[in-house]
C-alpha positions as CSV (number, residue, x, y, z in Angstrom):
1,M,-1.5,-30.5,19.5
2,A,-0.3,-29.5,16.5
3,L,-0.4,-25.7,14.6
4,L,-2.9,-25.5,11.8
5,Y,-2.3,-22.3,9.8
6,V,-5.8,-20.4,9.3
7,P,-6.3,-17.8,6.6
8,H,-8.1,-14.9,7.3
9,Y,-8.8,-11.5,5.3
10,G,-8.0,-7.8,6.3
11,K,-6.4,-4.9,5.1
12,L,-3.1,-3.2,5.9
13,N,-4.4,0.4,5.6
14,F,-2.4,3.5,5.0
15,T,-3.5,7.0,5.4
16,R,-1.9,10.8,4.7
17,H,-3.9,13.7,5.7
18,G,-2.5,17.3,3.8
19,V,-0.9,18.1,1.3
20,L,1.3,15.4,-0.2
21,T,4.5,16.0,-0.9
22,V,7.5,13.6,-2.7
23,A,9.3,11.3,-0.3
24,N,8.4,12.7,2.7
25,S,4.6,12.3,2.7
26,R,4.7,8.7,4.1
27,A,2.1,6.4,5.9
28,R,3.1,3.3,7.6
29,D,1.3,0.0,8.7
30,V,2.4,-3.4,10.5
31,A,1.6,-6.8,9.3
32,P,-0.2,-8.5,12.3
33,Y,0.6,-12.2,10.9
34,Q,2.4,-13.5,7.8
35,G,0.5,-13.2,4.6
36,E,-0.1,-12.1,1.1
37,V,-1.2,-9.2,-0.8
38,L,-4.1,-10.1,-3.2
39,G,-5.0,-6.8,-4.5
40,Y,-5.2,-2.9,-3.5
41,G,-7.3,0.3,-3.9
42,G,-7.4,4.0,-2.4
43,F,-8.2,7.7,-3.6
44,L,-7.0,10.7,-3.4
45,Q,-9.5,13.2,-1.5
46,T,-8.1,16.5,-3.2
47,V,-6.7,15.0,-7.0
48,G,-4.8,18.1,-7.5
49,T,-5.1,21.4,-9.7
50,V,-3.6,20.6,-13.1
51,A,-2.8,17.5,-15.3
52,G,-0.4,15.2,-13.8
53,Q,-0.2,12.2,-11.7
54,T,0.5,11.1,-8.3
55,A,2.4,8.1,-8.2
56,I,2.8,5.7,-5.1
57,Q,5.0,3.0,-3.6
58,I,4.3,0.5,-0.8
59,R,7.9,-0.8,0.6
60,N,8.7,-3.5,3.0
61,E,11.2,-1.8,4.9
62,T,11.7,-5.0,6.8
63,K,13.4,-6.5,4.3
64,T,16.9,-6.4,3.5
65,P,17.1,-4.7,0.9
66,D,14.3,-2.9,1.3
67,L,11.3,-4.7,-1.2
68,D,8.9,-2.6,-3.5
69,Y,5.3,-4.7,-4.0
70,F,4.8,-2.9,-7.2
71,I,7.0,-3.1,-10.9
72,V,4.4,-0.4,-12.5
73,L,3.4,2.1,-9.8
74,P,-0.2,2.5,-9.2
75,Y,-1.4,6.2,-9.7
76,F,-4.1,9.0,-9.2
77,T,-5.1,11.5,-12.1
78,L,-7.3,14.4,-12.0
79,T,-9.1,13.1,-14.9
80,G,-10.0,10.0,-13.2
81,G,-11.6,11.3,-10.0
82,G,-9.2,10.5,-7.3
83,K,-9.4,6.4,-7.7
84,V,-6.1,4.2,-7.9
85,E,-5.5,3.4,-11.4
86,G,-3.0,1.0,-12.7
87,G,-0.2,-0.9,-10.8
88,T,1.4,-4.2,-11.0
89,L,2.2,-5.9,-7.9
90,I,5.2,-8.1,-7.8
91,A,5.3,-12.0,-8.5
92,S,5.0,-13.2,-4.8
93,P,3.6,-10.4,-2.6
94,T,4.2,-11.9,0.4
95,F,5.4,-10.9,4.1
96,N,6.0,-11.7,7.9
97,A,4.2,-11.1,10.9
98,G,5.7,-8.0,12.3
99,D,7.3,-6.5,8.6
100,V,6.6,-2.7,8.7
101,F,5.0,-1.3,5.3
102,W,5.6,2.2,4.0
103,L,3.5,4.2,1.5
104,D,6.2,6.4,-0.6
105,V,5.0,9.4,-2.6
106,D,7.1,8.9,-6.0
107,A,5.9,11.4,-8.4
108,I,3.4,14.2,-7.6
109,S,1.1,16.3,-9.5
110,T,0.1,20.1,-8.4
111,A,-1.2,20.0,-4.5
112,P,-2.7,16.6,-4.3
113,A,-4.3,15.8,-0.4
114,D,-5.7,13.6,1.6
115,L,-4.8,9.9,0.8
116,S,-6.4,6.7,1.5
117,F,-5.0,3.6,0.4
118,W,-4.9,-0.2,1.3
119,L,-3.6,-3.3,0.8
120,T,-6.1,-6.6,0.7
121,C,-4.7,-9.2,2.3
122,R,-4.9,-13.0,3.2
123,F,-3.2,-13.3,6.6
124,F,-2.1,-17.1,8.0
125,V,-2.9,-17.0,11.9
126,S,-1.8,-20.2,13.5
127,Q,-4.3,-21.9,15.8
128,E,-3.9,-24.9,18.0
129,V,-6.3,-28.1,17.1
């Protein structure tokens, strides 16, 4: 028997209910398999009350040192209608099975709340052939 790595597609999901604050509005997910990040998306249910940005970072805390997955942070604005804007992933956004990811709020507008964010991933699942 040999192992064959078959790609499967899915998401790592990050949800935070309530009003967001810098640094402690964290949500986490664990990678079920080895894989790579292909894209991302997200929205704020409540964008905030004044102009400004709510910027986030996805951090892999299993790496030493922690690995940030965005070199340009994605953000949400009042004028953007709550949808994620901007953001640039690192050159090789890969991970291992069991890696722990955190969504970390790095900058904030006034009173944003109820965040949903996801990473679209290709997971490499081993199957015996």
